[in-house]
C-alpha positions as CSV (number, residue, x, y, z in Angstrom):
1,M,-5.7,-9.2,5.8
2,K,-3.5,-7.1,8.1
3,G,-1.2,-6.3,5.2
4,L,-4.1,-5.0,3.1
5,L,-5.2,-2.8,5.9
6,L,-1.7,-1.6,6.6
7,N,-1.2,-0.7,2.9
8,A,-4.6,1.0,2.6
9,L,-3.9,3.2,5.7
10,L,-0.4,3.9,4.5
11,G,-1.6,4.9,1.1
12,L,-4.4,7.0,2.6
13,G,-1.9,8.9,4.7
14,L,0.6,9.4,1.9
15,G,-2.1,10.5,-0.5
16,R,-3.6,13.0,1.9
17,F,-0.4,14.5,3.4
18,G,2.4,13.4,1.0
19,S,3.2,13.6,-2.6
20,V,3.5,11.1,-5.4
21,W,7.2,10.8,-4.7
22,G,6.2,8.9,-1.5
23,L,4.9,5.9,-3.5
24,P,8.2,4.0,-3.5
25,V,7.6,3.5,0.3
26,F,5.3,0.7,-0.7
27,L,8.0,-1.4,-2.2
28,P,9.9,-2.3,1.1
29,V,6.6,-2.7,2.9
30,V,5.3,-5.2,0.4
31,A,8.7,-7.0,0.2
32,T,8.7,-7.3,4.0
33,E,5.1,-8.7,4.0
34,L,6.0,-11.1,1.2
35,A,9.1,-12.3,3.1
36,Y,6.9,-12.9,6.1
37,G,4.4,-14.8,4.1
38,F,7.1,-17.0,2.5
39,H,8.7,-17.7,5.8
40,V,5.7,-18.2,8.1
41,H,3.0,-19.4,5.8
42,H,5.2,-21.2,3.2
43,L,3.6,-19.5,0.2
44,S,4.3,-20.7,-3.3
45,L,5.7,-18.5,-6.0
46,G,2.2,-18.0,-7.5
47,G,0.6,-17.3,-4.1
48,G,3.4,-14.8,-3.3
49,L,2.9,-13.0,-6.7
50,R,-0.8,-12.8,-6.2
51,R,-0.4,-11.5,-2.7
52,G,2.2,-8.9,-3.7
53,V,0.0,-7.6,-6.5
54,A,-3.0,-7.4,-4.3
55,L,-1.0,-5.5,-1.7
56,L,0.4,-3.0,-4.2
57,I,-3.0,-2.4,-5.8
58,C,-4.6,-1.9,-2.3
59,G,-1.9,0.7,-1.4
60,Q,-2.2,2.5,-4.7
61,L,-6.0,2.7,-4.4
62,G,-5.6,4.0,-0.8
63,F,-3.2,6.6,-2.2
64,L,-5.7,7.8,-4.8
65,L,-8.4,8.0,-2.1
66,G,-6.1,10.1,0.1
67,A,-5.3,12.4,-2.9
68,L,-9.1,12.9,-3.4
69,L,-9.4,13.9,0.3
70,R,-7.0,16.8,0.0
71,P,-8.6,20.2,0.5
72,L,-8.9,22.4,-2.6
73,P,-6.7,25.5,-2.7
74,G,-9.7,27.8,-2.0
75,E,-10.8,25.8,1.1
76,G,-9.7,26.2,4.5
C-alpha cells in the first residue's frame, strides 16, 4: 500500500512540475519495491508481476492527474 501511495505522489509531482521525459524514474522505483517484496514478503512470480503492473499503472495515473493540474498558459 505504501508503494502505491509513493508512486501516486511521485507521478503527481512529475506530472505537475516535470515533463514526460521524467517517466523512466518509475522503473527503478518499481524495481526496488519489487525486490523488497520478493525478499521480505517472499512473493511468487505471478504476485510480483501483478504488484509491478499495479505500481506502474498507479504511477502513470498520478502523472496524468498531475499533468491535468498544470496551469494553462493564460493563467497566473
